[in-house]
Every structure is written in C-alpha cells, then in structure tokens.
C-alpha positions as a Markdown table, in Angstrom:
| # | Residue | x | y | z |
|---|---|---|---|---|
| 1 | Met | 4.3 | 17.5 | -45.8 |
| 2 | Leu | 4.0 | 21.1 | -46.2 |
| 3 | Val | 4.4 | 20.7 | -49.9 |
| 4 | Ser | 1.3 | 18.8 | -50.0 |
| 5 | Tyr | -0.6 | 21.4 | -47.9 |
| 6 | Leu | 0.3 | 23.8 | -50.1 |
| 7 | Tyr | -0.6 | 21.6 | -53.2 |
| 8 | Leu | -3.9 | 21.0 | -52.1 |
| 9 | Phe | -4.6 | 24.7 | -50.9 |
| 10 | Leu | -3.7 | 25.5 | -54.6 |
| 11 | Gly | -6.1 | 22.7 | -55.9 |
| 12 | Glu | -9.0 | 24.0 | -53.3 |
| 13 | Phe | -8.5 | 27.6 | -54.6 |
| 14 | His | -8.0 | 26.6 | -58.4 |
| 15 | Phe | -11.5 | 24.7 | -57.9 |
| 16 | Phe | -13.6 | 27.4 | -56.1 |
| 17 | Phe | -12.5 | 29.9 | -58.2 |
| 18 | Ser | -13.1 | 28.1 | -61.5 |
| 19 | Ser | -16.5 | 27.3 | -60.3 |
| 20 | Tyr | -17.5 | 31.0 | -59.5 |
| 21 | His | -16.0 | 32.3 | -62.9 |
| 22 | Asp | -18.7 | 31.9 | -64.8 |
| 23 | Thr | -21.1 | 33.1 | -62.3 |
| 24 | Phe | -19.3 | 36.5 | -62.1 |
| 25 | Val | -18.9 | 36.7 | -66.1 |
| 26 | Ile | -22.7 | 36.1 | -66.3 |
| 27 | Leu | -23.3 | 39.0 | -63.8 |
| 28 | Leu | -20.8 | 41.5 | -65.5 |
| 29 | Ile | -22.4 | 40.7 | -68.6 |
| 30 | Gln | -25.9 | 41.1 | -68.1 |
| 31 | Asn | -25.4 | 44.1 | -66.2 |
| 32 | Tyr | -23.2 | 45.8 | -69.0 |
| 33 | Leu | -26.0 | 45.0 | -71.2 |
| 34 | Thr | -28.7 | 46.5 | -68.9 |
| 35 | Leu | -26.9 | 49.6 | -68.4 |
| 36 | Asn | -26.4 | 50.0 | -72.1 |
| 37 | Glu | -30.0 | 50.1 | -72.6 |
| 38 | Thr | -30.7 | 52.5 | -70.1 |
| 39 | Thr | -30.0 | 56.4 | -70.1 |
| 40 | Lys | -27.3 | 58.2 | -68.6 |
| 41 | Met | -27.2 | 57.7 | -64.7 |
| 42 | Glu | -29.0 | 60.1 | -62.6 |
| 43 | Glu | -26.8 | 60.1 | -59.9 |
| 44 | Gln | -23.3 | 59.3 | -59.7 |
| 45 | Val | -22.4 | 56.9 | -57.3 |
| 46 | Ser | -19.1 | 58.0 | -55.0 |
| 47 | Ala | -17.3 | 55.7 | -53.0 |
| 48 | Glu | -16.5 | 58.4 | -50.3 |
| 49 | Thr | -20.1 | 58.2 | -49.5 |
| 50 | Gly | -20.7 | 54.6 | -49.2 |
| 51 | Asp | -23.4 | 54.7 | -51.5 |
| 52 | Phe | -23.3 | 50.9 | -52.7 |
| 53 | Asp | -26.2 | 49.5 | -50.4 |
| 54 | Val | -27.2 | 46.0 | -50.9 |
| 55 | Tyr | -25.3 | 45.4 | -54.0 |
| 56 | Phe | -22.4 | 46.4 | -52.5 |
| 57 | Val | -23.0 | 43.9 | -49.8 |
| 58 | Ile | -23.5 | 41.0 | -52.0 |
| 59 | Leu | -20.4 | 41.9 | -53.9 |
| 60 | Tyr | -18.5 | 42.0 | -50.6 |
| 61 | Ile | -19.9 | 38.7 | -50.0 |
| 62 | Leu | -18.9 | 37.2 | -53.1 |
| 63 | Thr | -15.3 | 38.3 | -53.0 |
| 64 | Leu | -14.9 | 37.5 | -49.3 |
| 65 | Leu | -15.7 | 33.9 | -50.4 |
| 66 | Leu | -13.3 | 34.0 | -53.1 |
| 67 | Val | -10.3 | 35.1 | -50.5 |
| 68 | Ala | -11.7 | 33.1 | -47.2 |
| 69 | Ile | -12.7 | 29.6 | -48.6 |
| 70 | Pro | -9.2 | 28.6 | -49.8 |
| 71 | Leu | -7.7 | 29.9 | -46.6 |
| 72 | Ile | -10.5 | 28.1 | -44.5 |
| 73 | His | -9.6 | 24.9 | -46.6 |
| 74 | Phe | -5.8 | 25.2 | -45.9 |
| 75 | Glu | -6.5 | 25.7 | -42.1 |
| 76 | Ile | -9.0 | 22.8 | -42.1 |
| 77 | Leu | -6.2 | 20.5 | -43.2 |
| 78 | Ile | -3.6 | 22.0 | -40.7 |
| 79 | Gly | -6.3 | 21.9 | -37.7 |
| 80 | Gln | -7.0 | 18.3 | -38.7 |
| 81 | Arg | -3.5 | 17.5 | -38.4 |
| 82 | His | -2.7 | 19.0 | -35.1 |
| 83 | Arg | -6.2 | 18.8 | -33.6 |
| 84 | Ala | -6.3 | 22.3 | -32.0 |
| 85 | Gly | -5.8 | 24.7 | -34.8 |
| 86 | Ala | -3.6 | 27.4 | -34.0 |
| 87 | Cys | -2.9 | 26.4 | -30.3 |
| 88 | Lys | -0.8 | 23.5 | -31.5 |
| 89 | Leu | 0.2 | 23.9 | -34.7 |
| 90 | Phe | 3.5 | 24.8 | -33.7 |
| 91 | Ser | 3.5 | 21.4 | -31.2 |
| 92 | Asn | 5.1 | 19.4 | -34.3 |
| 93 | Tyr | 8.4 | 21.4 | -33.8 |
| 94 | Gly | 8.5 | 20.5 | -29.9 |
| 95 | Leu | 6.7 | 21.8 | -26.7 |
| 96 | Gly | 9.0 | 25.3 | -26.7 |
| 97 | Tyr | 7.1 | 26.2 | -29.8 |
| 98 | Glu | 3.5 | 25.5 | -28.5 |
| 99 | Gly | 3.7 | 29.2 | -27.3 |
| 100 | Phe | 3.8 | 30.7 | -30.6 |
| 101 | Gly | 0.3 | 29.2 | -31.0 |
| 102 | Ala | -1.0 | 30.3 | -28.0 |
| 103 | Thr | 0.6 | 33.5 | -28.4 |
| 104 | Leu | -1.4 | 34.4 | -31.8 |
| 105 | Phe | -4.2 | 33.1 | -30.3 |
| 106 | Phe | -4.1 | 35.5 | -27.2 |
| 107 | Val | -3.0 | 38.8 | -29.4 |
| 108 | Thr | -6.0 | 38.0 | -31.7 |
| 109 | Phe | -8.2 | 37.7 | -28.3 |
| 110 | Val | -6.4 | 41.3 | -27.1 |
| 111 | Ile | -7.1 | 43.1 | -30.1 |
| 112 | Ala | -10.5 | 41.6 | -30.5 |
| 113 | Ala | -11.0 | 43.6 | -26.9 |
| 114 | Tyr | -10.2 | 46.8 | -28.2 |
| 115 | Phe | -12.8 | 46.3 | -30.6 |
| 116 | Ile | -14.9 | 45.3 | -28.0 |
| 117 | His | -13.6 | 48.7 | -25.7 |
| 118 | Asp | -14.8 | 50.8 | -28.9 |
| 119 | Thr | -18.1 | 49.1 | -29.2 |
| 120 | Tyr | -18.9 | 49.9 | -25.5 |
| 121 | Glu | -17.7 | 53.6 | -25.8 |
| 122 | Asp | -20.3 | 53.7 | -29.1 |
| 123 | Ile | -22.9 | 52.3 | -27.0 |
| 124 | Ile | -22.4 | 54.4 | -24.1 |
| 125 | His | -22.6 | 57.5 | -26.9 |
| 126 | Ile | -25.7 | 56.2 | -28.5 |
| 127 | Ser | -27.3 | 56.4 | -25.3 |
| 128 | Asn | -26.3 | 59.4 | -24.2 |
| 129 | Val | -27.7 | 61.1 | -27.3 |
| 130 | Leu | -30.9 | 59.2 | -27.2 |
| 131 | Thr | -31.5 | 60.3 | -23.3 |
| 132 | Asn | -33.8 | 63.1 | -23.2 |
| 133 | Val | -33.8 | 63.6 | -27.0 |
| 134 | Thr | -37.4 | 65.1 | -26.6 |
| 135 | Asp | -35.9 | 68.2 | -24.8 |
| 136 | Ile | -35.0 | 69.3 | -28.7 |
| 137 | Val | -38.8 | 69.9 | -29.6 |
| 138 | Thr | -39.5 | 71.2 | -25.3 |
| 139 | Cys | -38.4 | 72.2 | -22.2 |
| 140 | Asp | -40.2 | 70.4 | -19.8 |
| 141 | Asn | -38.0 | 68.1 | -19.0 |
| 142 | Gly | -37.2 | 68.2 | -15.2 |
| 143 | Asp | -33.1 | 68.6 | -16.2 |
| 144 | Tyr | -33.7 | 71.9 | -17.7 |
| 145 | Asp | -34.4 | 75.1 | -16.1 |
| 146 | Trp | -37.3 | 76.6 | -17.7 |
| 147 | Arg | -36.2 | 79.9 | -17.2 |
| 148 | Asn | -33.1 | 79.3 | -19.2 |
| 149 | Cys | -34.1 | 77.1 | -21.9 |
| 150 | Ser | -35.4 | 77.8 | -25.3 |
| 151 | Ser | -36.5 | 75.0 | -27.4 |
| 152 | Leu | -36.8 | 74.3 | -31.3 |
| 153 | Phe | -40.6 | 73.9 | -30.8 |
| 154 | Asp | -41.0 | 77.1 | -28.4 |
| 155 | Ser | -39.1 | 79.4 | -30.8 |
| 156 | Val | -39.7 | 78.3 | -34.4 |
| 157 | Val | -43.2 | 76.9 | -34.0 |
| 158 | Met | -44.8 | 78.6 | -31.1 |
| 159 | Gly | -42.3 | 81.7 | -31.2 |
| 160 | Cys | -42.3 | 81.6 | -27.2 |
| 161 | Arg | -42.9 | 79.2 | -24.4 |
| 162 | Gln | -46.1 | 78.1 | -23.5 |
| 163 | Ala | -46.7 | 75.5 | -20.9 |
| 164 | Lys | -49.9 | 75.2 | -18.7 |
| 165 | Arg | -48.0 | 75.8 | -15.4 |
| 166 | Arg | -46.7 | 79.1 | -17.0 |
| 167 | Leu | -49.7 | 80.7 | -18.0 |
| 168 | Thr | -51.5 | 84.0 | -16.6 |
| 169 | Ser | -54.5 | 83.5 | -14.9 |
| 170 | Leu | -55.7 | 86.7 | -16.8 |
| 171 | Ser | -55.5 | 84.8 | -19.9 |
| 172 | Pro | -55.3 | 81.0 | -19.7 |
| 173 | Thr | -54.9 | 80.2 | -23.2 |
| 174 | Thr | -52.3 | 82.7 | -23.9 |
| 175 | Pro | -48.5 | 81.9 | -22.8 |
| 176 | Asp | -47.1 | 84.9 | -20.6 |
| 177 | Lys | -45.2 | 86.8 | -22.4 |
| 178 | Gln | -42.3 | 86.9 | -19.5 |
| 179 | Tyr | -41.4 | 83.6 | -20.4 |
| 180 | Cys | -41.3 | 83.9 | -24.0 |
| 181 | Ser | -37.9 | 83.5 | -25.3 |
| 182 | Asp | -36.3 | 83.9 | -28.8 |
| 183 | Ile | -33.1 | 81.9 | -29.8 |
| 184 | Ala | -32.0 | 84.3 | -32.5 |
| 185 | Ala | -32.4 | 87.1 | -30.2 |
| 186 | Ser | -31.0 | 85.9 | -27.1 |
| 187 | Ala | -27.6 | 84.0 | -25.9 |
| 188 | Val | -29.6 | 81.6 | -24.2 |
| 189 | Ile | -28.5 | 78.0 | -25.3 |
| 190 | Ser | -31.5 | 76.1 | -26.8 |
| 191 | Ser | -32.0 | 72.6 | -25.8 |
| 192 | Ala | -31.6 | 71.9 | -29.7 |
| 193 | Glu | -28.1 | 72.8 | -29.3 |
| 194 | Lys | -27.4 | 70.8 | -26.5 |
| 195 | Tyr | -28.9 | 67.9 | -28.1 |
| 196 | Ser | -26.7 | 68.8 | -31.7 |
| 197 | Ser | -23.7 | 68.9 | -29.3 |
| 198 | Ser | -24.4 | 65.5 | -27.6 |
| 199 | Leu | -24.0 | 64.2 | -31.5 |
| 200 | Thr | -20.7 | 65.3 | -31.8 |
| 201 | His | -19.1 | 65.1 | -28.3 |
| 202 | Leu | -18.3 | 61.5 | -26.5 |
| 203 | Gln | -19.7 | 61.8 | -23.3 |
| 204 | His | -18.8 | 58.9 | -20.6 |
| 205 | Gly | -20.5 | 60.4 | -17.4 |
| 206 | Asn | -17.9 | 61.4 | -14.6 |
| 207 | Asp | -14.3 | 61.9 | -15.5 |
| 208 | Val | -13.3 | 60.8 | -11.9 |
| 209 | Phe | -15.0 | 57.5 | -11.5 |
| 210 | Asp | -17.3 | 55.6 | -14.1 |
| 211 | Val | -18.9 | 52.6 | -12.8 |
| 212 | Gln | -19.8 | 51.7 | -16.5 |
| 213 | Arg | -16.2 | 51.8 | -17.5 |
| 214 | Leu | -15.1 | 50.0 | -14.2 |
| 215 | Leu | -17.6 | 47.0 | -15.0 |
| 216 | Phe | -16.8 | 46.6 | -18.2 |
| 217 | Tyr | -12.9 | 46.1 | -17.4 |
| 218 | Leu | -13.7 | 43.9 | -14.4 |
| 219 | Val | -15.8 | 41.4 | -16.8 |
| 220 | Met | -13.0 | 41.7 | -19.5 |
| 221 | Phe | -9.9 | 40.9 | -17.4 |
| 222 | Thr | -12.0 | 38.4 | -15.6 |
| 223 | Val | -12.5 | 36.7 | -19.0 |
| 224 | Tyr | -8.6 | 36.6 | -19.2 |
| 225 | Ala | -8.2 | 35.3 | -15.8 |
| 226 | Phe | -10.3 | 32.8 | -16.8 |
| 227 | Ile | -8.8 | 31.6 | -20.0 |
| 228 | Ala | -5.2 | 31.8 | -18.3 |
| 229 | Ile | -6.3 | 29.5 | -15.4 |
| 230 | Ala | -8.4 | 26.9 | -17.2 |
| 231 | Gly | -6.6 | 26.9 | -20.6 |
| 232 | Ile | -8.2 | 25.7 | -23.6 |
| 233 | Trp | -11.5 | 24.1 | -22.5 |
| 234 | Val | -12.8 | 27.8 | -21.7 |
| 235 | Val | -11.8 | 28.6 | -25.2 |
| 236 | Lys | -13.8 | 25.8 | -26.3 |
| 237 | Phe | -17.1 | 26.5 | -24.4 |
| 238 | Ser | -16.6 | 30.2 | -25.1 |
| 239 | Leu | -16.8 | 29.7 | -28.9 |
| 240 | Ala | -19.3 | 26.9 | -28.9 |
| 241 | Tyr | -21.6 | 29.5 | -27.0 |
| 242 | Thr | -20.5 | 32.6 | -29.1 |
| 243 | Tyr | -21.4 | 30.5 | -32.1 |
| 244 | Ile | -24.9 | 29.2 | -30.8 |
| 245 | Ala | -26.0 | 32.5 | -29.4 |
| 246 | Thr | -24.8 | 34.1 | -32.6 |
| 247 | Val | -27.1 | 31.8 | -35.0 |
| 248 | Leu | -30.1 | 32.0 | -32.6 |
| 249 | Phe | -29.9 | 35.6 | -32.7 |
| 250 | Leu | -29.7 | 35.8 | -36.4 |
| 251 | Leu | -32.6 | 33.0 | -36.8 |
| 252 | Val | -34.7 | 35.5 | -34.4 |
| 253 | Ser | -33.9 | 38.4 | -36.1 |
| 254 | Val | -34.9 | 37.1 | -39.3 |
| 255 | Phe | -37.9 | 35.7 | -38.3 |
| 256 | Leu | -39.1 | 38.6 | -36.4 |
| 257 | Ala | -38.4 | 41.0 | -39.3 |
| 258 | Ile | -40.4 | 38.9 | -42.0 |
| 259 | Ser | -43.3 | 38.1 | -39.4 |
| 260 | Leu | -43.7 | 41.9 | -38.2 |
| 261 | Ala | -43.2 | 43.5 | -41.6 |
| 262 | Gly | -43.9 | 40.8 | -43.9 |
| 263 | Ile | -41.7 | 39.1 | -46.3 |
| 264 | Gly | -43.0 | 41.4 | -49.3 |
| 265 | Leu | -42.3 | 44.7 | -47.5 |
| 266 | Val | -38.9 | 43.7 | -46.6 |
| 267 | Trp | -38.0 | 42.3 | -50.1 |
| 268 | Asp | -39.9 | 45.9 | -51.4 |
| 269 | Thr | -37.7 | 47.6 | -48.7 |
| 270 | Leu | -34.5 | 46.3 | -49.9 |
| 271 | Trp | -35.4 | 46.5 | -53.6 |
| 272 | Thr | -35.8 | 50.6 | -53.3 |
| 273 | Leu | -32.3 | 50.6 | -51.3 |
| 274 | Thr | -30.1 | 48.8 | -54.1 |
| 275 | Asn | -28.1 | 50.5 | -56.3 |
| 276 | Pro | -27.0 | 48.4 | -59.6 |
| 277 | Glu | -24.9 | 51.1 | -61.1 |
| 278 | Ala | -22.7 | 50.2 | -57.8 |
| 279 | Leu | -21.5 | 47.1 | -59.7 |
| 280 | Asn | -20.1 | 49.2 | -62.7 |
| 281 | Thr | -18.0 | 51.3 | -60.6 |
| 282 | Ser | -14.3 | 50.1 | -60.3 |
| 283 | Gln | -14.2 | 51.4 | -56.7 |
| 284 | Ala | -17.0 | 49.3 | -55.5 |
| 285 | Trp | -14.8 | 46.1 | -56.9 |
| 286 | Ile | -11.6 | 47.5 | -55.1 |
| 287 | Glu | -13.5 | 48.5 | -51.7 |
| 288 | Ala | -15.1 | 44.9 | -52.1 |
| 289 | Ile | -11.8 | 42.9 | -52.4 |
| 290 | Glu | -10.2 | 45.2 | -50.0 |
| 291 | Leu | -12.5 | 44.3 | -47.3 |
| 292 | Gly | -12.7 | 41.0 | -47.8 |
| 293 | Ile | -8.8 | 40.3 | -47.8 |
| 294 | Thr | -9.1 | 42.0 | -44.5 |
| 295 | Thr | -11.9 | 40.4 | -42.9 |
| 296 | Ser | -11.0 | 37.1 | -44.0 |
| 297 | Gly | -8.3 | 37.2 | -41.3 |
| 298 | Val | -10.9 | 37.1 | -39.1 |
| 299 | Ile | -12.8 | 33.9 | -40.6 |
| 300 | Val | -9.7 | 32.1 | -40.6 |
| 301 | Trp | -9.0 | 32.5 | -37.1 |
| 302 | Gly | -12.4 | 31.4 | -36.3 |
| 303 | Val | -11.9 | 28.2 | -38.2 |
| 304 | Met | -8.6 | 27.6 | -36.7 |
| 305 | Ala | -9.9 | 28.3 | -33.0 |
| 306 | Ala | -13.0 | 26.2 | -33.9 |
| 307 | Ala | -10.7 | 23.1 | -34.7 |
| 308 | Thr | -10.2 | 22.5 | -31.1 |
| 309 | Leu | -14.0 | 21.7 | -31.0 |
| 310 | Arg | -13.4 | 18.4 | -33.1 |
| 311 | Glu | -11.7 | 15.4 | -32.9 |
| 312 | Arg | -9.7 | 14.0 | -35.4 |
| 313 | Lys | -11.8 | 11.6 | -37.4 |
| 314 | Gly | -9.0 | 10.5 | -40.0 |
| 315 | Gly | -6.0 | 11.8 | -42.3 |
| 316 | Ser | -5.5 | 14.9 | -43.5 |
| 317 | Tyr | -5.4 | 13.5 | -46.8 |
| 318 | Glu | -8.9 | 11.8 | -46.2 |
| 319 | Val | -10.4 | 14.8 | -44.8 |
| 320 | Ser | -9.4 | 17.5 | -47.4 |
| 321 | Cys | -10.4 | 14.7 | -50.1 |
| 322 | Ala | -13.8 | 14.3 | -48.4 |
| 323 | Gly | -14.3 | 18.4 | -48.6 |
| 324 | Lys | -13.4 | 18.5 | -52.0 |
| 325 | Tyr | -16.1 | 16.0 | -53.4 |
| 326 | Leu | -18.9 | 17.7 | -50.8 |
| 327 | Asn | -17.9 | 20.8 | -52.7 |
| 328 | Lys | -18.4 | 19.3 | -55.8 |
| 329 | Val | -21.6 | 17.6 | -54.8 |
| 330 | Asp | -23.0 | 21.3 | -53.7 |
C-alpha cells in the first residue's frame, strides 16, 4: 500500500511539474529578452530590503504550487483511505498508535497559538502607536502637561507654543513668550520624541495586571478545553467556520477595493509597485522556493484536517485517478 502511495505521489509530481515547466521557461525567456533590450538597471534590487513587491509574490505563489500541490495530492490519498487525516492516520496500526496522529494535530495547534500570541502583541503595539498620534504635531492633548510639552509643530513651524487658552489679553493674536519652548535649547521631551519611542518599545499596559492579556489567554485555553472534551467534532466545526469566514473576508475585501477605488486605479497601483527586475535575481528565486517549502507544511496540515469534513466516497485508487483526470481537464 505504501509503495502504491509513493508511486501515485511521484506520478502527480511529474505531471504537475511537466505541466508548468513550459510556462516557467517562456516567462524566463521573455524576461531575459526584455532586459537585454533595456539599459542597465537604475537601482540594484536587494533581497535584504525585501524589495520584490508584486512580482515576488507571484513568483512565491508559483513555487509554492510546485512544492505544495504534490504533497496535498499525497495527503488526499491518505485522508481518503483513513477518512480523518492525521488524527486517524496511525489507526491502521492499532488503537495505541492513534495518539500519534492526535499529537501531530495538537502540536501544530499549540505552535499556531504562539503565532496568535505574537499577533496579539503586534496588534496591541499598533494600537499603542496610533493612540494620541496627533501629539506629534500638537500639545493640546489632555495626556500632556502643556507647561512641559513641546511639539514638533510648535518648535519647528511656529517656533513656540500657540494655543488660544494661552494667549495674553494684551495681544490676543500673539503667543505668550512665557509658554514658548525650544526643543534644541531645552531638555523637555517633545511629543515627537515620545511618539518615536513608542515605535521601538513594546508596551502592553500595566505590568502587574493586564486585562487584555488575561482575556486572550482565557479564550485560548477555553478553545483547548472544548477540543479536549468534544474531540474531533469541535475541530470539524472550527475548520468549517474558519474556512467560510476566510473566504467571505477575502471576497468582501476584493469587492470593496474594486468598488471604492475602481479596477483601473487598483491595476495602476499594482503596476507602479511591480519590480520585474526581481525575476532576474537568484536571491528572489531562492527566497521564493524557501518560503514555499516553509509554508507548504501549513497547507498540508490544512488538507489533513479538512479530510475530516468529508466521508469516503470510494477507494484511494479511484479517488486518485479522478483527481488526476480533473487536473488534465483543467
């Protein structure tokens, strides 16, 4: 059985690679001829800066397909045979081995929780950065003491503080010199400096008790508890809900972008951000392949989990043959 799976896997890989090989060759030839007709590149594309833009995204997607599609096909065969992906992949060897499949699933889930935690911290950091962002140009915010605040607008543009509540009665249109402050000549920390420091320092509120962090962990461990109690049915519902929500979010985002900006403006914006020279850098291809290999594991895990949502309709051989013919039709 394992030999047949490996044979079908290699067959799928050969078919997929051969079907896309001509496309890659044509793209490379066209790009090479185009660059030979142009002058020397004005700017050197550097992989360290990540200046690949839209072309690198396209290159990454294509290489990801080359890496992930054969693995997905291979996992579909296993999922159709065992009906539950990783969770029952080892059940063929006995009930004692079922724990290995469950362990793979929960380890992946725990790893994902760490990424969720990092995302939570990033969101909080962005929220802190955006809070009182107008203080970079004014000291009128209530969080700052006007006597000890010098803003970018006040010190650079106006030269001193000018607020209606600080104007003198003798000269209602002239700021009172008593309240002027010069950043260069004083040790007062400006709101601009405070804002720039918030960009480089993570701040999560009170170090003693953070309600947001507490609620976050409460939700996360509640999800763990539900999965542990209800088992695979919670996983099925969660996957179905996540899939539907993701598809709806993508569709709504695309339609909103097109309706608000217009398809012409969207296309012009993407075109101005493209960088076709990236396809001629070896570093771009290396990074795209490396990123494709790294993220293909997530895709394969998704297919393994999604296999629990579908009942087996036929044998592994029939399903693999049907998928192969569908690929040829496409």
